N, CA, C and O atoms as a Tinker XYZ file with bonds, in Angstrom:
   532  protein
     1  N      9.285000  -12.247000   -4.974000    73     2
     2  CA     8.803000  -11.630000   -3.762000    64     1     3
     3  C      9.528000  -12.282000   -2.592000    63     2     4     5
     4  O      9.579000  -13.506000   -2.473000    81     3
     5  N     10.093000  -11.430000   -1.724000    73     3     6
     6  CA    10.764000  -11.998000   -0.560000    64     5     7
     7  C     10.754000  -11.017000    0.606000    63     6     8     9
     8  O     10.758000   -9.800000    0.424000    81     7
     9  N     10.741000  -11.580000    1.797000    73     7    10
    10  CA    10.758000  -10.810000    3.032000    64     9    11
    11  C     12.180000  -10.822000    3.576000    63    10    12    13
    12  O     12.857000  -11.850000    3.536000    81    11
    13  N     12.631000   -9.685000    4.081000    73    11    14
    14  CA    13.939000   -9.632000    4.710000    64    13    15
    15  C     13.925000   -8.663000    5.884000    63    14    16    17
    16  O     13.072000   -7.781000    5.983000    81    15
    17  N     14.883000   -8.853000    6.758000    73    15    18
    18  CA    15.001000   -8.028000    7.957000    64    17    19
    19  C     16.248000   -7.163000    7.842000    63    18    20    21
    20  O     17.347000   -7.662000    7.604000    81    19
    21  N     16.059000   -5.856000    8.016000    73    19    22
    22  CA    17.163000   -4.909000    8.010000    64    21    23
    23  C     16.995000   -3.984000    9.210000    63    22    24    25
    24  O     15.959000   -3.333000    9.350000    81    23
    25  N     17.986000   -3.922000   10.059000    73    23    26
    26  CA    17.953000   -3.032000   11.227000    64    25    27
    27  C     16.699000   -3.232000   12.078000    63    26    28    29
    28  O     16.041000   -2.262000   12.453000    81    27
    29  N     16.379000   -4.460000   12.375000    73    27    30
    30  CA    15.218000   -4.807000   13.204000    64    29    31
    31  C     13.886000   -4.373000   12.604000    63    30    32    33
    32  O     12.887000   -4.265000   13.315000    81    31
    33  N     13.870000   -4.127000   11.305000    73    31    34
    34  CA    12.628000   -3.812000   10.598000    64    33    35
    35  C     12.481000   -4.820000    9.473000    63    34    36    37
    36  O     13.465000   -5.363000    8.970000    81    35
    37  N     11.240000   -5.059000    9.088000    73    35    38
    38  CA    10.964000   -6.057000    8.067000    64    37    39
    39  C     10.474000   -5.383000    6.798000    63    38    40    41
    40  O      9.666000   -4.455000    6.830000    81    39
    41  N     10.991000   -5.879000    5.675000    73    39    42
    42  CA    10.657000   -5.345000    4.368000    64    41    43
    43  C     10.304000   -6.503000    3.446000    63    42    44    45
    44  O     10.659000   -7.655000    3.695000    81    43
    45  N      9.600000   -6.167000    2.383000    73    43    46
    46  CA     9.289000   -7.162000    1.364000    64    45    47
    47  C      9.551000   -6.539000    0.003000    63    46    48    49
    48  O      9.058000   -5.453000   -0.302000    81    47
    49  N     10.322000   -7.228000   -0.800000    73    47    50
    50  CA    10.540000   -6.815000   -2.178000    64    49    51
    51  C      9.441000   -7.479000   -2.998000    63    50    52    53
    52  O      9.289000   -8.701000   -2.982000    81    51
    53  N      8.680000   -6.662000   -3.712000    73    51    54
    54  CA     7.533000   -7.180000   -4.464000    64    53    55
    55  C      7.440000   -6.469000   -5.807000    63    54    56    57
    56  O      8.062000   -5.427000   -6.016000    81    55
    57  N      6.665000   -7.038000   -6.704000    73    55    58
    58  CA     6.378000   -6.361000   -7.960000    64    57    59
    59  C      5.530000   -5.133000   -7.672000    63    58    60    61
    60  O      4.741000   -5.123000   -6.727000    81    59
    61  N      5.692000   -4.097000   -8.488000    73    59    62
    62  CA     4.921000   -2.877000   -8.288000    64    61    63
    63  C      3.421000   -3.132000   -8.370000    63    62    64    65
    64  O      2.630000   -2.378000   -7.805000    81    63
    65  N      3.032000   -4.178000   -9.063000    73    63    66
    66  CA     1.608000   -4.491000   -9.224000    64    65    67
    67  C      1.060000   -5.346000   -8.084000    63    66    68    69
    68  O     -0.091000   -5.777000   -8.138000    81    67
    69  N      1.862000   -5.596000   -7.062000    73    67    70
    70  CA     1.436000   -6.460000   -5.958000    64    69    71
    71  C      0.147000   -5.954000   -5.318000    63    70    72    73
    72  O     -0.013000   -4.766000   -5.038000    81    71
    73  N     -0.765000   -6.900000   -5.098000    73    71    74
    74  CA    -2.006000   -6.617000   -4.372000    64    73    75
    75  C     -2.214000   -7.762000   -3.389000    63    74    76    77
    76  O     -2.218000   -8.929000   -3.780000    81    75
    77  N     -2.384000   -7.430000   -2.127000    73    75    78
    78  CA    -2.538000   -8.458000   -1.105000    64    77    79
    79  C     -3.714000   -9.376000   -1.412000    63    78    80    81
    80  O     -3.649000  -10.576000   -1.146000    81    79
    81  N     -4.774000   -8.830000   -1.963000    73    79    82
    82  CA    -5.963000   -9.628000   -2.262000    64    81    83
    83  C     -5.623000  -10.799000   -3.177000    63    82    84    85
    84  O     -6.149000  -11.899000   -3.006000    81    83
    85  N     -4.747000  -10.564000   -4.141000    73    83    86
    86  CA    -4.325000  -11.635000   -5.051000    64    85    87
    87  C     -3.523000  -12.693000   -4.300000    63    86    88    89
    88  O     -3.683000  -13.888000   -4.551000    81    87
    89  N     -2.676000  -12.269000   -3.396000    73    87    90
    90  CA    -1.917000  -13.211000   -2.570000    64    89    91
    91  C     -2.866000  -14.091000   -1.776000    63    90    92    93
    92  O     -2.703000  -15.311000   -1.740000    81    91
    93  N     -3.846000  -13.488000   -1.146000    73    91    94
    94  CA    -4.772000  -14.266000   -0.322000    64    93    95
    95  C     -5.583000  -15.252000   -1.166000    63    94    96    97
    96  O     -5.883000  -16.355000   -0.710000    81    95
    97  N     -5.934000  -14.865000   -2.380000    73    95    98
    98  CA    -6.669000  -15.776000   -3.268000    64    97    99
    99  C     -5.837000  -17.015000   -3.602000    63    98   100   101
   100  O     -6.369000  -18.121000   -3.693000    81    99
   101  N     -4.548000  -16.826000   -3.782000    73    99   102
   102  CA    -3.682000  -17.927000   -4.216000    64   101   103
   103  C     -3.207000  -18.833000   -3.081000    63   102   104   105
   104  O     -2.796000  -19.965000   -3.338000    81   103
   105  N     -3.252000  -18.372000   -1.857000    73   103   106
   106  CA    -2.698000  -19.132000   -0.733000    64   105   107
   107  C     -3.255000  -20.543000   -0.676000    63   106   108   109
   108  O     -2.488000  -21.504000   -0.611000    81   107
   109  N     -4.562000  -20.687000   -0.699000    73   107   110
   110  CA    -5.185000  -22.006000   -0.541000    64   109   111
   111  C     -4.827000  -22.952000   -1.675000    63   110   112   113
   112  O     -4.502000  -24.116000   -1.445000    81   111
   113  N     -4.889000  -22.444000   -2.904000    73   111   114
   114  CA    -4.630000  -23.310000   -4.053000    64   113   115
   115  C     -3.173000  -23.743000   -4.129000    63   114   116   117
   116  O     -2.881000  -24.931000   -4.263000    81   115
   117  N     -2.275000  -22.797000   -4.045000    73   115   118
   118  CA    -0.860000  -23.097000   -4.225000    64   117   119
   119  C     -0.303000  -23.921000   -3.068000    63   118   120   121
   120  O      0.523000  -24.809000   -3.280000    81   119
   121  N     -0.745000  -23.634000   -1.852000    73   119   122
   122  CA    -0.245000  -24.372000   -0.694000    64   121   123
   123  C     -1.071000  -25.622000   -0.410000    63   122   124   125
   124  O     -0.844000  -26.306000    0.588000    81   123
   125  N     -2.030000  -25.921000   -1.287000    73   123   126
   126  CA    -2.863000  -27.127000   -1.201000    64   125   127
   127  C     -3.581000  -27.234000    0.144000    63   126   128   129
   128  O     -3.542000  -28.268000    0.811000    81   127
   129  N     -4.235000  -26.142000    0.519000    73   127   130
   130  CA    -4.971000  -26.115000    1.777000    64   129   131
   131  C     -6.447000  -26.366000    1.503000    63   130   132   133
   132  O     -7.009000  -25.847000    0.539000    81   131
   133  N     -7.050000  -27.147000    2.342000    73   131   134
   134  CA    -8.470000  -27.450000    2.192000    64   133   135
   135  C     -9.278000  -26.207000    2.546000    63   134   136   137
   136  O     -9.036000  -25.571000    3.571000    81   135
   137  N    -10.237000  -25.867000    1.694000    73   135   138
   138  CA   -11.082000  -24.689000    1.919000    64   137   139
   139  C    -11.838000  -24.826000    3.233000    63   138   140   141
   140  O    -12.416000  -25.872000    3.530000    81   139
   141  N    -11.821000  -23.755000    4.009000    73   139   142
   142  CA   -12.542000  -23.747000    5.273000    64   141   143
   143  C    -11.830000  -24.448000    6.413000    63   142   144   145
   144  O    -12.371000  -24.541000    7.516000    81   143
   145  N    -10.632000  -24.940000    6.167000    73   143   146
   146  CA    -9.905000  -25.673000    7.209000    64   145   147
   147  C     -9.181000  -24.706000    8.147000    63   146   148   149
   148  O     -9.005000  -23.525000    7.845000    81   147
   149  N     -8.777000  -25.239000    9.278000    73   147   150
   150  CA    -7.997000  -24.449000   10.225000    64   149   151
   151  C     -6.674000  -24.030000    9.593000    63   150   152   153
   152  O     -6.217000  -22.906000    9.804000    81   151
   153  N     -6.054000  -24.919000    8.821000    73   151   154
   154  CA    -4.773000  -24.607000    8.169000    64   153   155
   155  C     -4.928000  -23.421000    7.219000    63   154   156   157
   156  O     -4.067000  -22.543000    7.175000    81   155
   157  N     -6.020000  -23.393000    6.463000    73   155   158
   158  CA    -6.257000  -22.275000    5.556000    64   157   159
   159  C     -6.450000  -20.981000    6.353000    63   158   160   161
   160  O     -5.844000  -19.955000    6.042000    81   159
   161  N     -7.286000  -21.039000    7.367000    73   159   162
   162  CA    -7.553000  -19.872000    8.204000    64   161   163
   163  C     -6.264000  -19.341000    8.830000    63   162   164   165
   164  O     -5.999000  -18.139000    8.790000    81   163
   165  N     -5.476000  -20.228000    9.399000    73   163   166
   166  CA    -4.253000  -19.843000   10.107000    64   165   167
   167  C     -3.215000  -19.282000    9.137000    63   166   168   169
   168  O     -2.563000  -18.281000    9.436000    81   167
   169  N     -3.060000  -19.923000    7.976000    73   167   170
   170  CA    -2.089000  -19.450000    6.984000    64   169   171
   171  C     -2.443000  -18.049000    6.501000    63   170   172   173
   172  O     -1.577000  -17.178000    6.409000    81   171
   173  N     -3.708000  -17.841000    6.195000    73   171   174
   174  CA    -4.135000  -16.517000    5.738000    64   173   175
   175  C     -3.962000  -15.482000    6.837000    63   174   176   177
   176  O     -3.614000  -14.332000    6.568000    81   175
   177  N     -4.201000  -15.885000    8.051000    73   175   178
   178  CA    -4.054000  -14.962000    9.174000    64   177   179
   179  C     -2.592000  -14.545000    9.358000    63   178   180   181
   180  O     -2.310000  -13.385000    9.661000    81   179
   181  N     -1.682000  -15.471000    9.179000    73   179   182
   182  CA    -0.253000  -15.150000    9.279000    64   181   183
   183  C      0.139000  -14.144000    8.198000    63   182   184   185
   184  O      0.770000  -13.131000    8.497000    81   183
   185  N     -0.231000  -14.417000    6.945000    73   183   186
   186  CA     0.120000  -13.502000    5.860000    64   185   187
   187  C     -0.563000  -12.150000    6.038000    63   186   188   189
   188  O      0.041000  -11.112000    5.765000    81   187
   189  N     -1.802000  -12.151000    6.487000    73   187   190
   190  CA    -2.513000  -10.897000    6.729000    64   189   191
   191  C     -1.777000  -10.070000    7.785000    63   190   192   193
   192  O     -1.661000   -8.852000    7.656000    81   191
   193  N     -1.285000  -10.733000    8.821000    73   191   194
   194  CA    -0.551000  -10.023000    9.874000    64   193   195
   195  C      0.699000   -9.343000    9.310000    63   194   196   197
   196  O      1.089000   -8.272000    9.774000    81   195
   197  N      1.315000   -9.958000    8.327000    73   195   198
   198  CA     2.512000   -9.373000    7.739000    64   197   199
   199  C      2.199000   -8.216000    6.803000    63   198   200   201
   200  O      2.925000   -7.222000    6.785000    81   199
   201  N      1.136000   -8.330000    6.032000    73   199   202
   202  CA     0.884000   -7.351000    4.980000    64   201   203
   203  C     -0.219000   -6.348000    5.293000    63   202   204   205
   204  O     -0.419000   -5.406000    4.526000    81   203
   205  N     -0.927000   -6.520000    6.383000    73   203   206
   206  CA    -2.066000   -5.664000    6.709000    64   205   207
   207  C     -1.680000   -4.184000    6.784000    63   206   208   209
   208  O     -2.393000   -3.339000    6.244000    81   207
   209  N     -0.601000   -3.866000    7.424000    73   207   210
   210  CA    -0.188000   -2.474000    7.593000    64   209   211
   211  C      1.063000   -2.136000    6.788000    63   210   212   213
   212  O      1.802000   -1.214000    7.134000    81   211
   213  N      1.294000   -2.877000    5.727000    73   211   214
   214  CA     2.477000   -2.636000    4.897000    64   213   215
   215  C      2.363000   -1.288000    4.189000    63   214   216   217
   216  O      1.288000   -0.878000    3.750000    81   215
   217  N      3.502000   -0.617000    4.094000    73   215   218
   218  CA     3.577000    0.652000    3.369000    64   217   219
   219  C      4.393000    0.433000    2.104000    63   218   220   221
   220  O      5.506000   -0.088000    2.160000    81   219
   221  N      3.845000    0.828000    0.975000    73   219   222
   222  CA     4.571000    0.756000   -0.287000    64   221   223
   223  C      5.457000    2.000000   -0.367000    63   222   224   225
   224  O      4.988000    3.089000   -0.696000    81   223
   225  N      6.725000    1.822000   -0.066000    73   223   226
   226  CA     7.632000    2.963000    0.021000    64   225   227
   227  C      7.861000    3.641000   -1.323000    63   226   228   229
   228  O      8.017000    4.861000   -1.383000    81   227
   229  N      7.883000    2.874000   -2.388000    73   227   230
   230  CA     8.088000    3.480000   -3.705000    64   229   231
   231  C      6.880000    4.327000   -4.098000    63   230   232   233
   232  O      7.026000    5.419000   -4.647000    81   231
   233  N      5.700000    3.814000   -3.812000    73   231   234
   234  CA     4.483000    4.566000   -4.110000    64   233   235
   235  C      4.435000    5.852000   -3.276000    63   234   236   237
   236  O      4.063000    6.909000   -3.786000    81   235
   237  N      4.808000    5.763000   -2.003000    73   235   238
   238  CA     4.862000    6.959000   -1.154000    64   237   239
   239  C      5.845000    7.976000   -1.715000    63   238   240   241
   240  O      5.553000    9.170000   -1.777000    81   239
   241  N      7.010000    7.490000   -2.121000    73   239   242
   242  CA     8.019000    8.393000   -2.686000    64   241   243
   243  C      7.471000    9.094000   -3.926000    63   242   244   245
   244  O      7.550000   10.318000   -4.033000    81   243
   245  N      6.918000    8.325000   -4.860000    73   243   246
   246  CA     6.433000    8.906000   -6.110000    64   245   247
   247  C      5.249000    9.845000   -5.895000    63   246   248   249
   248  O      5.089000   10.815000   -6.635000    81   247
   249  N      4.425000    9.567000   -4.896000    73   247   250
   250  CA     3.244000   10.387000   -4.637000    64   249   251
   251  C      3.573000   11.670000   -3.883000    63   250   252   253
   252  O      3.062000   12.739000   -4.217000    81   251
   253  N      4.421000   11.566000   -2.875000    73   251   254
   254  CA     4.611000   12.695000   -1.966000    64   253   255
   255  C      5.989000   13.354000   -1.998000    63   254   256   257
   256  O      6.109000   14.519000   -1.619000    81   255
   257  N      7.014000   12.658000   -2.430000    73   255   258
   258  CA     8.372000   13.168000   -2.223000    64   257   259
   259  C      9.269000   13.297000   -3.454000    63   258   260   261
   260  O     10.477000   13.458000   -3.279000    81   259
   261  N      8.767000   13.236000   -4.671000    73   259   262
   262  CA     9.716000   13.265000   -5.798000    64   261   263
   263  C     10.489000   14.584000   -5.929000    63   262   264   265
   264  O     11.586000   14.598000   -6.487000    81   263
   265  N      9.932000   15.685000   -5.425000    73   263   266
   266  CA    10.651000   16.960000   -5.490000    64   265   267
   267  C     11.664000   17.107000   -4.345000    63   266   268   269
   268  O     12.644000   17.841000   -4.471000    81   267
   269  N     11.425000   16.414000   -3.239000    73   267   270
   270  CA    12.298000   16.564000   -2.077000    64   269   271
   271  C     13.566000   15.718000   -2.155000    63   270   272   273
   272  O     14.596000   16.081000   -1.588000    81   271
   273  N     13.488000   14.594000   -2.857000    73   271   274
   274  CA    14.625000   13.675000   -2.913000    64   273   275
   275  C     15.013000   13.432000   -4.364000    63   274   276   277
   276  O     14.159000   13.404000   -5.250000    81   275
   277  N     16.307000   13.256000   -4.597000    73   275   278
   278  CA    16.821000   13.088000   -5.954000    64   277   279
   279  C     16.357000   11.800000   -6.610000    63   278   280   281
   280  O     16.162000   11.748000   -7.825000    81   279
   281  N     16.181000   10.756000   -5.799000    73   279   282
   282  CA    15.813000    9.446000   -6.332000    64   281   283
   283  C     15.142000    8.631000   -5.232000    63   282   284   285
   284  O     15.106000    9.043000   -4.072000    81   283
   285  N     14.618000    7.486000   -5.606000    73   283   286
   286  CA    14.014000    6.592000   -4.619000    64   285   287
   287  C     15.069000    6.134000   -3.613000    63   286   288   289
   288  O     14.789000    6.039000   -2.418000    81   287
   289  N     16.265000    5.855000   -4.089000    73   287   290
   290  CA    17.347000    5.435000   -3.201000    64   289   291
   291  C     17.699000    6.541000   -2.208000    63   290   292   293
   292  O     17.957000    6.271000   -1.035000    81   291
   293  N     17.708000    7.787000   -2.683000    73   291   294
   294  CA    17.974000    8.930000   -1.816000    64   293   295
   295  C     16.878000    9.047000   -0.746000    63   294   296   297
   296  O     17.163000    9.345000    0.414000    81   295
   297  N     15.644000    8.812000   -1.145000    73   295   298
   298  CA    14.512000    8.805000   -0.206000    64   297   299
   299  C     14.696000    7.715000    0.856000    63   298   300   301
   300  O     14.501000    7.964000    2.046000    81   299
   301  N     15.068000    6.520000    0.428000    73   299   302
   302  CA    15.283000    5.430000    1.385000    64   301   303
   303  C     16.415000    5.764000    2.352000    63   302   304   305
   304  O     16.343000    5.447000    3.539000    81   303
   305  N     17.441000    6.394000    1.841000    73   303   306
   306  CA    18.596000    6.736000    2.673000    64   305   307
   307  C     18.261000    7.845000    3.678000    63   306   308   309
   308  O     18.570000    7.725000    4.863000    81   307
   309  N     17.639000    8.906000    3.208000    73   307   310
   310  CA    17.413000   10.078000    4.061000    64   309   311
   311  C     16.129000   10.014000    4.882000    63   310   312   313
   312  O     16.111000   10.439000    6.037000    81   311
   313  N     15.075000    9.496000    4.307000    73   311   314
   314  CA    13.783000    9.490000    5.015000    64   313   315
   315  C     13.573000    8.201000    5.804000    63   314   316   317
   316  O     13.128000    8.238000    6.951000    81   315
   317  N     13.888000    7.072000    5.196000    73   315   318
   318  CA    13.672000    5.773000    5.853000    64   317   319
   319  C     14.910000    5.290000    6.611000    63   318   320   321
   320  O     14.871000    4.270000    7.299000    81   319
   321  N     15.999000    6.033000    6.475000    73   319   322
   322  CA    17.245000    5.778000    7.210000    64   321   323
   323  C     17.873000    4.411000    6.923000    63   322   324   325
   324  O     18.439000    3.775000    7.812000    81   323
   325  N     17.763000    3.980000    5.679000    73   323   326
   326  CA    18.474000    2.772000    5.247000    64   325   327
   327  C     19.843000    3.201000    4.733000    63   326   328   329
   328  O     19.952000    4.164000    3.975000    81   327
   329  N     20.867000    2.496000    5.139000    73   327   330
   330  CA    22.182000    2.879000    4.635000    64   329   331
   331  C     22.426000    2.233000    3.272000    63   330   332   333
   332  O     21.676000    1.358000    2.838000    81   331
   333  N     23.485000    2.681000    2.614000    73   331   334
   334  CA    23.750000    2.252000    1.240000    64   333   335
   335  C     24.009000    0.753000    1.147000    63   334   336   337
   336  O     23.653000    0.131000    0.147000    81   335
   337  N     24.618000    0.166000    2.163000    73   335   338
   338  CA    24.865000   -1.280000    2.137000    64   337   339
   339  C     23.547000   -2.055000    2.105000    63   338   340   341
   340  O     23.432000   -3.072000    1.421000    81   339
   341  N     22.562000   -1.567000    2.847000    73   339   342
   342  CA    21.262000   -2.238000    2.848000    64   341   343
   343  C     20.570000   -2.109000    1.495000    63   342   344   345
   344  O     19.886000   -3.032000    1.054000    81   343
   345  N     20.746000   -0.983000    0.847000    73   343   346
   346  CA    20.136000   -0.822000   -0.472000    64   345   347
   347  C     20.775000   -1.757000   -1.488000    63   346   348   349
   348  O     20.117000   -2.216000   -2.421000    81   347
   349  N     22.061000   -2.036000   -1.302000    73   347   350
   350  CA    22.713000   -3.020000   -2.169000    64   349   351
   351  C     22.148000   -4.411000   -1.913000    63   350   352   353
   352  O     21.982000   -5.196000   -2.847000    81   351
   353  N     21.853000   -4.717000   -0.662000    73   351   354
   354  CA    21.233000   -6.003000   -0.318000    64   353   355
   355  C     19.853000   -6.102000   -0.949000    63   354   356   357
   356  O     19.470000   -7.155000   -1.459000    81   355
   357  N     19.103000   -4.996000   -0.914000    73   355   358
   358  CA    17.759000   -4.990000   -1.491000    64   357   359
   359  C     17.809000   -5.253000   -2.986000    63   358   360   361
   360  O     17.026000   -6.047000   -3.506000    81   359
   361  N     18.729000   -4.587000   -3.681000    73   359   362
   362  CA    18.918000   -4.783000   -5.113000    64   361   363
   363  C     17.585000   -4.778000   -5.858000    63   362   364   365
   364  O     17.244000   -5.736000   -6.552000    81   363
   365  N     16.835000   -3.681000   -5.703000    73   363   366
   366  CA    15.541000   -3.572000   -6.372000    64   365   367
   367  C     15.719000   -3.501000   -7.875000    63   366   368   369
   368  O     16.528000   -2.725000   -8.384000    81   367
   369  N     14.959000   -4.315000   -8.572000    73   367   370
   370  CA    14.999000   -4.318000  -10.015000    64   369   371
   371  C     13.926000   -3.425000  -10.604000    63   370   372   373
   372  O     13.104000   -2.860000   -9.883000    81   371
   373  N     13.941000   -3.307000  -11.906000    73   371   374
   374  CA    12.923000   -2.540000  -12.616000    64   373   375
   375  C     11.564000   -3.185000  -12.365000    63   374   376   377
   376  O     11.427000   -4.406000  -12.450000    81   375
   377  N     10.580000   -2.384000  -12.064000    73   375   378
   378  CA     9.235000   -2.913000  -11.833000    64   377   379
   379  C      9.021000   -3.482000  -10.442000    63   378   380   381
   380  O      7.984000   -4.085000  -10.167000    81   379
   381  N     10.003000   -3.291000   -9.558000    73   379   382
   382  CA     9.855000   -3.779000   -8.185000    64   381   383
   383  C      9.675000   -2.611000   -7.227000    63   382   384   385
   384  O     10.098000   -1.488000   -7.499000    81   383
   385  N      9.041000   -2.903000   -6.103000    73   383   386
   386  CA     8.851000   -1.920000   -5.052000    64   385   387
   387  C      9.294000   -2.509000   -3.725000    63   386   388   389
   388  O      9.574000   -3.703000   -3.621000    81   387
   389  N      9.352000   -1.666000   -2.730000    73   387   390
   390  CA     9.749000   -2.095000   -1.397000    64   389   391
   391  C      8.600000   -1.812000   -0.437000    63   390   392   393
   392  O      8.172000   -0.670000   -0.271000    81   391
   393  N      8.115000   -2.870000    0.184000    73   391   394
   394  CA     7.065000   -2.736000    1.184000    64   393   395
   395  C      7.704000   -2.757000    2.560000    63   394   396   397
   396  O      8.520000   -3.630000    2.859000    81   395
   397  N      7.339000   -1.810000    3.387000    73   395   398
   398  CA     7.790000   -1.820000    4.780000    64   397   399
   399  C      6.687000   -2.494000    5.585000    63   398   400   401
   400  O      5.565000   -1.993000    5.662000    81   399
   401  N      7.016000   -3.628000    6.179000    73   399   402
   402  CA     6.033000   -4.428000    6.900000    64   401   403
   403  C      5.998000   -3.988000    8.359000    63   402   404   405
   404  O      7.007000   -4.056000    9.060000    81   403
   405  N      4.864000   -3.551000    8.796000    73   403   406
   406  CA     4.698000   -3.089000   10.177000    64   405   407
   407  C      3.997000   -4.170000   10.986000    63   406   408   409
   408  O      2.872000   -3.987000   11.450000    81   407
   409  N      4.674000   -5.287000   11.145000    73   407   410
   410  CA     4.036000   -6.444000   11.778000    64   409   411
   411  C      3.815000   -6.258000   13.263000    63   410   412   413
   412  O      2.995000   -6.960000   13.856000    81   411
   413  N      4.521000   -5.336000   13.873000    73   411   414
   414  CA     4.318000   -5.117000   15.306000    64   413   415
   415  C      3.036000   -4.341000   15.589000    63   414   416   417
   416  O      2.666000   -4.182000   16.752000    81   415
   417  N      2.350000   -3.855000   14.557000    73   415   418
   418  CA     1.079000   -3.160000   14.744000    64   417   419
   419  C     -0.101000   -4.117000   14.815000    63   418   420   421
   420  O     -1.200000   -3.718000   15.201000    81   419
   421  N      0.113000   -5.359000   14.452000    73   419   422
   422  CA    -0.982000   -6.320000   14.467000    64   421   423
   423  C     -1.147000   -6.904000   15.857000    63   422   424   425
   424  O     -0.194000   -7.001000   16.630000    81   423
   425  N     -2.355000   -7.284000   16.150000    73   423   426
   426  CA    -2.607000   -7.883000   17.461000    64   425   427
   427  C     -2.232000   -9.360000   17.469000    63   426   428   429
   428  O     -2.328000  -10.026000   18.499000    81   427
   429  N     -1.811000   -9.858000   16.337000    73   427   430
   430  CA    -1.543000  -11.283000   16.188000    64   429   431
   431  C     -0.144000  -11.684000   16.650000    63   430   432   433
   432  O      0.144000  -12.874000   16.776000    81   431
   433  N      0.709000  -10.730000   16.899000    73   431   434
   434  CA     2.092000  -10.991000   17.308000    64   433   435
   435  C      2.869000  -11.801000   16.276000    63   434   436   437
   436  O      3.586000  -12.742000   16.618000    81   435
   437  N      2.718000  -11.428000   15.027000    73   435   438
   438  CA     3.414000  -12.133000   13.955000    64   437   439
   439  C      4.921000  -12.000000   14.082000    63   438   440   441
   440  O      5.670000  -12.855000   13.608000    81   439
   441  N      5.363000  -10.927000   14.723000    73   439   442
   442  CA     6.809000  -10.773000   14.879000    64   441   443
   443  C      7.409000  -11.901000   15.709000    63   442   444   445
   444  O      8.577000  -12.244000   15.523000    81   443
   445  N      6.639000  -12.480000   16.615000    73   443   446
   446  CA     7.137000  -13.625000   17.387000    64   445   447
   447  C      7.451000  -14.810000   16.486000    63   446   448   449
   448  O      8.394000  -15.561000   16.736000    81   447
   449  N      6.658000  -14.970000   15.441000    73   447   450
   450  CA     6.854000  -16.080000   14.512000    64   449   451
   451  C      8.236000  -16.030000   13.872000    63   450   452   453
   452  O      8.876000  -17.066000   13.692000    81   451
   453  N      8.693000  -14.842000   13.531000    73   451   454
   454  CA     9.979000  -14.768000   12.852000    64   453   455
   455  C     11.128000  -14.386000   13.770000    63   454   456   457
   456  O     12.288000  -14.613000   13.427000    81   455
   457  N     10.836000  -13.817000   14.918000    73   455   458
   458  CA    11.920000  -13.492000   15.843000    64   457   459
   459  C     12.404000  -14.715000   16.601000    63   458   460   461
   460  O     13.601000  -14.864000   16.850000    81   459
   461  N     11.490000  -15.577000   16.962000    73   459   462
   462  CA    11.857000  -16.706000   17.817000    64   461   463
   463  C     11.890000  -18.041000   17.082000    63   462   464   465
   464  O     12.357000  -19.037000   17.633000    81   463
   465  N     11.408000  -18.071000   15.869000    73   463   466
   466  CA    11.478000  -19.278000   15.052000    64   465   467
   467  C     12.673000  -19.116000   14.121000    63   466   468   469
   468  O     12.703000  -18.204000   13.295000    81   467
   469  N     13.644000  -19.987000   14.253000    73   467   470
   470  CA    14.912000  -19.847000   13.540000    64   469   471
   471  C     14.740000  -19.712000   12.030000    63   470   472   473
   472  O     15.433000  -18.911000   11.403000    81   471
   473  N     13.841000  -20.470000   11.444000    73   471   474
   474  CA    13.660000  -20.459000    9.993000    64   473   475
   475  C     12.365000  -19.779000    9.577000    63   474   476   477
   476  O     11.872000  -20.020000    8.475000    81   475
   477  N     11.809000  -18.944000   10.427000    73   475   478
   478  CA    10.512000  -18.323000   10.152000    64   477   479
   479  C     10.457000  -17.560000    8.847000    63   478   480   481
   480  O      9.544000  -17.765000    8.048000    81   479
   481  N     11.426000  -16.679000    8.618000    73   479   482
   482  CA    11.434000  -15.904000    7.377000    64   481   483
   483  C     11.649000  -16.820000    6.181000    63   482   484   485
   484  O     11.042000  -16.612000    5.130000    81   483
   485  N     12.498000  -17.824000    6.322000    73   483   486
   486  CA    12.745000  -18.759000    5.217000    64   485   487
   487  C     11.475000  -19.503000    4.824000    63   486   488   489
   488  O     11.210000  -19.702000    3.639000    81   487
   489  N     10.694000  -19.912000    5.814000    73   487   490
   490  CA     9.438000  -20.624000    5.542000    64   489   491
   491  C      8.468000  -19.710000    4.799000    63   490   492   493
   492  O      7.846000  -20.122000    3.820000    81   491
   493  N      8.342000  -18.473000    5.265000    73   491   494
   494  CA     7.457000  -17.520000    4.588000    64   493   495
   495  C      7.939000  -17.224000    3.174000    63   494   496   497
   496  O      7.131000  -17.147000    2.248000    81   495
   497  N      9.240000  -17.060000    2.998000    73   495   498
   498  CA     9.774000  -16.789000    1.665000    64   497   499
   499  C      9.569000  -17.970000    0.725000    63   498   500   501
   500  O      9.305000  -17.775000   -0.461000    81   499
   501  N      9.687000  -19.181000    1.235000    73   499   502
   502  CA     9.428000  -20.362000    0.410000    64   501   503
   503  C      7.969000  -20.389000   -0.035000    63   502   504   505
   504  O      7.670000  -20.686000   -1.191000    81   503
   505  N      7.068000  -20.078000    0.884000    73   503   506
   506  CA     5.641000  -20.031000    0.537000    64   505   507
   507  C      5.386000  -18.939000   -0.496000    63   506   508   509
   508  O      4.646000  -19.164000   -1.454000    81   507
   509  N      5.979000  -17.768000   -0.323000    73   507   510
   510  CA     5.801000  -16.678000   -1.287000    64   509   511
   511  C      6.355000  -17.060000   -2.654000    63   510   512   513
   512  O      5.779000  -16.705000   -3.683000    81   511
   513  N      7.464000  -17.777000   -2.668000    73   511   514
   514  CA     8.050000  -18.228000   -3.932000    64   513   515
   515  C      7.096000  -19.185000   -4.647000    63   514   516   517
   516  O      6.896000  -19.080000   -5.858000    81   515
   517  N      6.512000  -20.111000   -3.898000    73   515   518
   518  CA     5.571000  -21.060000   -4.488000    64   517   519
   519  C      4.308000  -20.362000   -4.977000    63   518   520   521
   520  O      3.749000  -20.738000   -6.007000    81   519
   521  N      3.862000  -19.356000   -4.252000    73   519   522
   522  CA     2.666000  -18.609000   -4.650000    64   521   523
   523  C      2.942000  -17.833000   -5.930000    63   522   524   525
   524  O      2.061000  -17.691000   -6.777000    81   523
   525  N      4.152000  -17.337000   -6.070000    73   523   526
   526  CA     4.600000  -16.772000   -7.338000    64   525   527
   527  C      4.066000  -15.409000   -7.714000    63   526   528   529
   528  O      3.705000  -15.197000   -8.872000    81   527
   529  N      4.002000  -14.501000   -6.804000    73   527   530
   530  CA     3.581000  -13.134000   -7.147000    64   529   531
   531  C      4.786000  -12.242000   -7.360000    63   530   532
   532  O      4.632000  -11.057000   -7.655000    81   531
């Protein structure tokens, strides 16, 4: 699971079985946060801001658009306006999906965390790697 930025938009490559609830359950244990602490609250709030309004693009494609587009890649190219070079960067594997993260819809201003913090995405990706979803 990893977050990346393409054309000023944020995406997350995740397993098709990804459920945010499972991520939130694991945050405290894997990151060794004390239950009920400010660190636990703040960490969960950051991740919630990223995933709260996420759209599972593969699920949307399979549910609504399989007749309109030849493939998921064609859907990403024509509907989501990702160019072919970006799809090569994504390199989605079997059993993976692409989440479009709408972090600018949250009132928490999570986009500031990664726009103005030089290693913001790297820190989040390291945490996601440790959580192991």
